[in-house]
C-alpha positions in Angstrom: 0.9 60.9 66.2 3.5 60.3 68.8 6.8 62.1 68.3 10.3 60.8 69.1 13.3 62.9 70.2 17.0 62.4 70.8 19.4 64.6 72.9 21.9 66.6 70.9 25.2 67.3 72.8 26.2 70.0 70.4 22.9 71.9 70.9 22.4 70.8 74.5 18.8 70.1 73.8 16.3 67.5 72.6 15.8 67.4 68.8 12.7 65.8 67.1 13.4 62.7 64.9 11.7 63.5 61.6 10.0 60.7 59.6 10.8 58.2 62.3 8.4 55.5 61.1 9.6 55.5 57.5 13.2 55.3 58.7 12.3 52.6 61.1 10.5 50.5 58.5 13.4 50.9 56.1 15.9 49.7 58.7 13.7 46.7 59.6 13.4 45.7 55.9 17.1 46.2 55.2 18.2 44.1 58.1 15.5 41.4 57.3 16.9 41.0 53.8 20.5 41.0 55.1 19.6 38.3 57.6 17.8 36.2 54.9 20.9 36.2 52.7 23.0 35.2 55.7 20.7 32.3 56.6 20.5 31.1 52.9 24.3 31.3 52.5 24.8 29.5 55.8 22.3 26.8 54.7 24.0 26.3 51.4 27.4 26.0 53.0 26.2 23.5 55.6 24.3 21.5 52.9 27.4 21.2 50.7 29.3 20.2 53.8 26.8 17.7 55.0 25.7 16.4 51.5 28.7 16.8 49.2 27.2 14.3 46.6 23.7 15.7 46.4 24.1 17.0 42.8 25.7 13.8 41.7 22.9 11.8 43.2 20.4 14.0 41.3 22.3 13.4 38.0 22.3 9.7 38.6 18.6 9.7 39.3 18.0 11.6 36.0 20.3 9.1 34.2 18.4 6.1 35.5 15.2 7.7 34.3 16.7 8.4 30.9 18.0 4.8 30.6 14.6 3.4 31.4 13.0 5.5 28.7 15.6 4.5 26.2 15.1 0.8 26.9 11.4 1.2 26.6 11.9 3.0 23.3 14.2 0.2 22.0 11.6 -2.4 23.0 8.9 -0.6 21.0 11.2 -0.3 17.9 12.1 -4.0 18.2 8.4 -4.9 18.2 7.9 -2.7 15.2 10.8 -4.4 13.4 9.2 -7.8 14.1 5.9 -6.6 12.6 7.7 -5.2 9.4 9.6 -8.6 9.0 6.3 -10.5 9.3 4.7 -8.2 6.7 7.6 -8.8 4.4 7.1 -12.6 4.7 3.4 -12.3 3.9 4.1 -10.0 0.9 6.1 -12.8 -0.7 2.9 -15.0 -0.9 0.9 -12.0 -2.2 3.5 -11.3 -4.9 3.2 -14.9 -6.1 -0.6 -14.6 -6.2 -0.3 -11.4 -8.1 2.2 -13.0 -10.5 5.0 -10.7 -9.5 8.7 -11.7 -9.0 9.7 -12.4 -5.4 12.1 -9.7 -4.1 15.3 -11.1 -2.6 15.6 -8.8 0.5 16.1 -11.3 3.3 19.6 -9.9 4.0 18.1 -6.4 4.5 15.2 -7.5 6.6 17.2 -10.0 8.6 15.6 -11.5 11.7 13.6 -10.1 14.6 14.0 -10.3 18.3 16.3 -8.4 20.7 19.2 -6.8 18.9 20.4 -4.5 21.7 22.5 -5.3 24.7 20.9 -3.8 27.9 22.7 -0.8 29.4 24.7 -2.1 32.4 26.2 1.2 33.6 25.6 4.9 33.5 28.9 5.6 31.8 28.5 8.6 29.6 30.4 6.9 26.7 28.3 3.8 26.9 25.0 5.8 26.9 26.2 7.9 23.9 27.1 4.7 22.0 23.8 3.2 22.9 21.9 6.3 21.6 24.0 6.2 18.3 22.9 2.5 17.9 19.3 3.4 18.4 19.6 6.2 15.8 21.1 3.7 13.2 18.5 1.1 14.1 15.6 3.6 13.6 17.1 4.5 10.1 17.2 0.8 9.2 13.6 0.3 10.3 12.4 3.4 8.4 14.0 2.0 5.3 12.2 -1.4 5.8 8.9 0.4 6.4 9.4 2.4 3.1 10.2 -0.7 1.1 7.3 -2.6 2.6 4.9 0.3 1.8 6.2 0.4 -1.8 5.9 -3.4 -2.1 2.3 -3.4 -1.0 1.4 -0.5 -3.3 2.9 -2.5 -6.2 1.0 -5.6 -5.2 -2.3 -3.6 -4.8 -1.8 -2.0 -8.2 -1.0 -5.3 -9.9 -4.0 -7.1 -8.3 -6.3 -4.3 -9.6 -4.8 -4.7 -13.1 -5.1 -8.5 -12.8 -8.8 -8.1 -11.8 -9.4 -6.0 -15.0 -7.4 -8.6 -17.0 -9.5 -11.5 -15.7 -12.7 -9.6 -16.5 -11.5 -8.9 -20.0 -9.8 -12.2 -20.9 -11.9 -14.3 -23.3 -12.7 -17.3 -21.1 -16.0 -18.9 -22.2 -17.4 -20.5 -25.4 -19.2 -17.7 -27.2 -22.1 -19.8 -28.2 -23.7 -23.2 -27.9 -22.7 -25.8 -30.5 -20.2 -28.5 -31.5 -16.6 -27.6 -32.3 -15.9 -29.0 -35.7 -12.7 -27.5 -37.2 -9.7 -26.9 -35.0 -7.1 -24.2 -35.0 -4.2 -24.8 -37.3 -3.4 -26.0 -40.8 -6.3 -27.7 -42.6 -7.8 -28.7 -45.9 -10.3 -25.9 -46.7 -13.7 -27.5 -47.3 -14.5 -25.2 -50.2 -11.1 -24.1 -51.7 -9.8 -27.7 -51.4 -6.2 -26.8 -50.5 -4.3 -26.6 -47.2 -4.3 -23.2 -45.5 -4.1 -21.8 -42.0 -7.3 -21.8 -40.0 -6.9 -19.0 -37.5 -9.8 -20.0 -35.3 -12.3 -22.7 -34.5 -15.7 -23.4 -36.1 -18.7 -23.9 -33.8 -21.4 -25.8 -35.6 -24.8 -24.3 -34.7 -28.1 -23.3 -36.2 -28.7 -19.9 -37.8 -29.9 -17.4 -35.2 -28.0 -19.0 -32.2 -27.2 -16.3 -29.7 -23.5 -15.2 -29.6 -22.1 -13.8 -26.3 -19.0 -11.8 -25.5 -16.5 -14.1 -23.8 -14.9 -11.2 -21.9 -15.2 -7.5 -21.2 -14.2 -5.1 -24.0 -15.2 -2.6 -26.7 -16.7 -3.5 -30.0 -14.4 -2.0 -32.6 -15.7 -3.3 -35.9 -18.9 -4.6 -37.4 -18.5 -5.0 -41.2 -18.9 -7.3 -44.2 -15.8 -9.2 -45.2 -15.9 -11.3 -48.4 -14.6 -14.5 -46.9 -16.0 -14.0 -43.4 -19.3 -12.6 -44.2 -20.8 -10.4 -41.5 -18.0 -10.0 -39.0 -17.8 -8.5 -35.5 -14.6 -7.7 -33.5 -14.1 -6.9 -29.8 -11.0 -5.3 -28.4 -10.6 -6.7 -24.8 -7.5 -4.6 -24.0 -4.2 -6.0 -22.7 -3.4 -6.9 -26.4 -6.4 -9.3 -26.8 -8.9 -9.2 -29.6 -11.7 -11.6 -30.7 -13.3 -12.1 -34.1 -16.8 -13.6 -34.8 -17.5 -14.4 -38.5 -20.4 -15.7 -40.7 -22.9 -13.9 -38.5 -26.6 -13.6 -39.4 -27.0 -10.3 -37.6 -25.7 -8.3 -34.7 -27.4 -6.9 -31.6 -24.7 -4.3 -30.8 -22.9 -1.4 -32.3 -19.3 -0.1 -32.8 -18.0 1.6 -29.7 -20.3 -0.3 -27.4 -18.8 -1.5 -24.1 -19.6 -5.1 -23.3 -19.1 -7.5 -20.4 -18.6 -11.2 -20.3 -22.0 -12.9 -21.1 -23.5 -9.9 -23.0 -25.4 -10.7 -26.1 -23.6 -9.3 -29.2 -24.8 -11.1 -32.3 -26.6 -14.2 -33.8 -24.8 -16.9 -35.7 -25.5 -17.4 -39.4 -24.1 -18.6 -42.8 -22.9 -15.4 -44.4 -19.8 -15.1 -46.6 -18.9 -16.9 -49.8 -16.5 -19.2 -47.9 -19.0 -20.5 -45.4 -19.7 -24.2 -45.8 -22.9 -24.1 -43.7 -24.4 -22.5 -40.6 -21.7 -22.1 -37.9 -19.7 -19.4 -36.0 -16.1 -18.9 -36.9 -14.3 -17.7 -33.7 -10.8 -16.3 -33.4 -8.6 -15.0 -30.5 -5.6 -12.7 -31.2 -3.0 -11.4 -28.8 -0.8 -8.5 -30.0 -1.7 -9.4 -33.5 -0.8 -13.1 -33.3 -3.6 -15.6 -33.7 -3.9 -18.1 -30.8 -5.9 -21.3 -30.4 -9.3 -20.3 -29.0 -9.6 -23.7 -27.3 -7.0 -22.5 -24.8 -9.4 -19.7 -23.8 -12.4 -21.9 -23.3 -12.7 -23.1 -19.8 -15.0 -26.1 -19.8 -15.4 -26.0 -16.0 -17.3 -22.7 -16.5 -20.3 -23.2 -18.8 -22.0 -20.4 -20.7 -25.2 -21.2 -18.8 -23.5 -20.5 -15.5 -22.2 -17.1 -16.8 -25.6 -16.1 -18.1 -27.3 -17.3 -14.9 -25.0 -15.2 -12.7 -25.8 -12.1 -14.7 -29.5 -12.4 -14.0 -29.0 -12.5 -10.2 
């Protein structure tokens, strides 16, 4: 390896420079770093001198981007608000169909459309105020969404209950025949004095099929002195039906029945029966009601039985 020397005046001779390459590389690196810092500092000073508003321009650019995002966010929430308002209007019709009271919440839901004034400047106070408005607006929409969700859950639950009620409600004539004695006060044909007649009498032959007028559970099959062989169905929702003067039954206590299921056969049993017929009663919460009001003539027994065979 080539050696390097320098002349020492004190020794009056040439002295070898030890580790010359290492020292040389160190000096080159040191001065390179020093020069880089000088260049960077000079560039920074000149950039600030030539472009004194560069940082402000960058902030303005960021603010414009933020404003654009905020305005897009507001637009989406306004669209969501319109959807919630429309759902609230539709729920009013559904509440009527479900036999529920209509909620008076028009003041809360208000009207849709644009509710924000567009940002016209990049003033910090204006943007801060705008963000606060958005926050309050989101809280209001969140409340509307929660109320609408609860409203639809109530409607859904009520419709399901109504569906069960409609299936259980006594709604057809329990057997074929002619209605002779109406509900109310009458002169009893055997006892010969006026007394309350809690049902209707359907004149029909012995052995005529008797069908359940609605879904329910058979709760009693027994012999009652005045009614003869009697069957009772609990339909739920406070409703109960009674079938008296039967010849025989085709069901048992505890049996679940649906509208149109065969439950018994008409007869002439009981000491107060004046002839072959079915005595039919409807009660609600212990109060006897006129069964005629629960016989829908526009739906015949034949139609119900025919639909069960399909």
